[in-house]
Structure formats: structure tokens, C-alpha cells
N, C-alpha and C positions, 0 to 999 in steps of 0.2 A: 504493499499499500504506499501511494507517494505522500512523503515526509507531511506536505499543506494538508491532506485529509487527515493523516492521524493527527494532527495539532487541534484540528475542529474538535474530533473527537475525544479529546482529553481534556478535560475541565479541569484548571486548578484546583487543588484541595484547600480551603479555608484552614488556617491553623488557628485550633480555639486558643492556645495560649498564648499567641504573638502578641507583644503589647504594642504601641503606638508611643512615639515620645511627646510630651505636652509642655508647653511652657506656662510656667508660674505664671499669672498677671498681676497678683497680689495674694497677701496674707495678713490676717487680723487675728490678734489674739483676743480672744473671749473670756477665759478664765485662766487660771494658773496653768490648767494641763489642756487645753481646748483650743482648738483653731479652726478659724475658716479660710478656704485656700480655693482661688477664684483661679480657675485654669481654660486655656484656651481648649475649646471643644474639636478635638481630633477624629473622633469617634465616627465611623459611618452612618449608623443607625441611631433613628431620632430614639431621644430618651423620654421615657413614659415616667410620670410621678410614681416613687413605691421602687424603682428600679434601682440596682446596686452597680457599680465597676470594680474592677480588680486595681489594686494602685500597686505599683512596685518600685522598689529600689533595687538596683543591680547588686549584687553579690549580700544582701540582706533579705530577700523574698518579697513578698506580697501579701495585701488583705484587702478584705471586702470592706469598701465605704459606700454607703446609700449616697446617692445622690441627693441635695437637698434644694434644687433651683428647678425651673422649667426656662429654658433659655436656649434655643438652638445655637448660638454661637460661643456660649461660655459654659464650663462645669461648676458648679460650687461644691464643695467638700467639707461637712464636720469632721475635724478628726480629731480624737483626744487620745494623748498619750498613755497608753495603758500596756505598752506589749515592745518588742524590739525593733518591728517593723514601724510600729506608728511612731515610736520614738523619734526614728530615723526622719520620719514623714515629716513630723513636727519641726523638726530642725533646719528644712527648707525655707527659702528664702526668696523673694521677688526674683524674678528674671531667670531662678535656676528650672531643672527640667525634673520632672516625674514620668513614670511611664503608666500608661494605662490599656486596658480593656475592657472590652464590653459594648455597651451595657447587656446584662442578665436579669433573669428572673419576671417573674408576673407581678407588675404592680397594681396600684390600686385602679378598680373597671370604673374609669371616669364615664365612659359611656352609659354604663348601667346606673351612674348615681345621677345622670341627667334628670332635670324638672323637679329634683326631690330638694328637701332640706339639709345640709350637711353640718354634723356636728366632729368636730376634731379635737380628739382629748388625747395629750401624749405628756410624758414625762421625760425628764434630764435628756441626752443626747437623744432619745427618740425622739425629739421634737425635729428632727433633721428632713425625716421621709415625708411627714405630713405637711412641713413647708413645701415641697413641690406642688403638693395638692393644693395646697391656698394658691398658689403664685398661678395654677393651672387655671383655678376659678376665675381669679381676678383677671385673667386673659378671654375667658368665656364666659363672662359674666352673665349673659343672658342666657345660657343653658344649666342655669343653678339658681335654687330660691335661697331663701337665707343660709348664711355660715356662721357657725358658732363655733367659738375656739377656746378651750379649756386647758392650761397648763400648767405642770407642777414642776418644781425645781427642790433642791434640798437647801438653799439659803437665797438671800439676795444677790451674794456674791458668784452663785451659780447661774444663774437667769442667762440663757442665749439668745441671741437675736434682738437684743432691745431697740435696735432702730426700727425692724419689722413690726414689733410688737407697738410702739407708738403710732404707727402706720394703720397696721390691725385695729386697734384700737376706736379709731375714728370710722371705718367702714365695715367691720364687724361688731357684733357682740362679743367682748373678748376678755376674759379672767385668768389671772395668774395667780396661785398660791406657791407657797414656801412652806416645808418643813418646820423650818425655825427662823424666825426673823431676826432682826437686828434693832438697835435704838432709833436708828432713823427707816425702818421699814415700817410704811404707812398701808400695804394691802393686807391680803387675806392669809391667814395663818393654820397649818394645818395640813392635811392630805387630799389628795386632789379627789376623794370620793365626797370628800365634804361639798365642795363644787357641785356636785351633782348633786346633794341633797338640796343644796339652797337656791339652785338657779332653774329654771324651768327652761324644756328643750322647746323648739318649734314642733308644729306636726308630723308625724310620720317621718323622723327623721332617718337619714343613714348615716352610720358611727364610722368615722378612721379613727383607728389605735393605733399608738405606737409607743412602747416604753418598756422598762423592767419588766421580766415575767410577774413579779410578785405585783405591779402596779396593774398589768393585762387581767391576772386572776381577780383581782377585787374591783376592777372596774367592769367588767363583763358580768360579775356575779351581781352588781348592783345593779345594772342595765336589765339583766335578765329578770331580776326580783320585782322591776317596774313594768315589765311584761313588756319590753322592747323585744320583736323577734331575734334570733339567734341569725336568721338570713341576711339582717340588715346590720351586721355588726361586720365589720373586716379589721381585719390584724394583721400587723406586719413582725414575724418574727428574724431576726436577724444573727441569731447564735450558731456557733458551730459551723460558717460556711466556711470552705477552703479552697476548692477549684473552681468553683461557680457555673460549671457546666454538668454537674451529675454525674461526674464519673469516679471522683475519689472516695464516696460514700460517706463523707465526714459529717454530714449534716443531715442524714435520714433521721426523721422522727416519725415514730409509728408508719413506717414504711411507704414514709412521702421526706423527698428531698427538698428541701426548704430553699436550695439554689434555683432549682427549676419549676418547682409545682407551686413554689412562695416568690419571694419572701413574704407577699401579701395572699391571707386565707381568707376566706369567709368563714365566721365562728362556728358555725355549725358543721364544718369540715376539719376544723382543728380543735375544738374543743379541748381534745384529748393531749394536745400539746402544754396545756396547762394544769394539768393534773399531777 
């Protein structure tokens, strides 16, 4: 067979593990160990709310990081210094490079959420994935009804996305609570479930959840106790992921791969994850 015909038949195989080099456009320190990276988008696929990418440093390894923005030209990543790889990522400065591959996973089903009232409930660094949902709704405002935002943090010093919060408070019903305040804190103090008891939700809401497993457990219990359907609750599970493409088996929980079947699951399909 002539080489020209053979070349047409042979399609290049996409390397699932091959990252692309991306330039860091800015780095903002939020807390003592948490940073917001804004990176040029070099990925081929559109990133949907709730998806994640693998961020790597040559010689150190890689880490799955949720995208916390909805922007075609730029990727925003919230990175917490909690391990060897993320520690090296957090040392990077603007104009330096990081390696990216993805996006991966099933995000929040924005099409299914259309024409509904949306309630975002998140805690700590779990605020990152729902931030992309909020930005998506802002850019497609006519497709959604009311948006309520409930956020919980350990202390006033741990509050993330302060600039966004000031804007969200003007546009949406936005409430923030901290576990423990300080002398200058004038907001709510307690657990995030306290907010759910205090404030009313809009009619027939769809819930967008993300946060520590213990938070997810008590929030979902509270919602179900108030007779909200499990099918209207969407939860992001981000622990245990490694390869991002369902090959290593690192993130399998109850027969499902968090990286490919999730990380976002409807609660009726994922309630065993919190048990």
C-alpha cells in the first residue's frame, strides 16, 4: 500500500498523559497556605463548571486541581499548600510556567439546572468548583432563576474570594459564616448548617455542594430532613484522584471512578460515598 494511503488510514493516538506548558499570568495569596493562580488557557477542550485539570511540575509529579473559573482565555486555579507537589506549585511566580493536562471529569450539569432556582453551599477550599458555576450563571443569567450562595470557613482569616464576595452580595443572596470569629468579625458565627436553618431557600431549588466530606454529610442530611429530593442535590467529590482518566483505580469508591464518573454526582447516586 502506498505511504500516502497508509498515512490517511493511520490516525495519531492522543496521549492522555501528555501535558501542555502554560504561562502563569498572576499569583494572588489568599491565606497563609492558599493561592489563586491565573494561567493562560492552552488546553484544547472547553472547560465546564466542576471539571478539573492535572497540574504538574517536572521532577516533582502532578496534582488534580479544580478549575474555579469560567473563562475561555484564562484558567484560574485555587491551590492549597498541603503536599509535596502543591508546595512546589505554590512557590511558582507570575511569568513562570506550569504543565497542564485535561480538562477531566463530569462537572455540574448546567443544562439540567436551567430554569431552576440554584443554591450553592460550600465550605473552605471547596468554594473553588462552585465559583465556576456562579461565573457560568453570571454569563448566562437569563437561563437561571434566583441564585443563593451559602459559604462556610474556619475563621475570618480563612475566607476566600473576598473580592468576589463583595460583588456577589450585591447581585445574589449571599451569606458567609465562620466556625470561630475574632474581635473585628461582625458576620455570622457557627456551622454552615446553622445558615440553612436560619434562611429560607427559593422554591424548588437545585443544590450545588462542595466541601469537606463531613460538611457534605451534615448538609445533605439537613436538606433531606427538610424534604428536598436527593435528585435535586449535586455533590462534588474530589478526594483520592490521581491519573484523572480512570486508569490507575486510585479514586474508585463503591465501584465508581471519581475522576471519570464524577467528580460531580447526583446525591441519590453517590450517597454511599458519605457513609
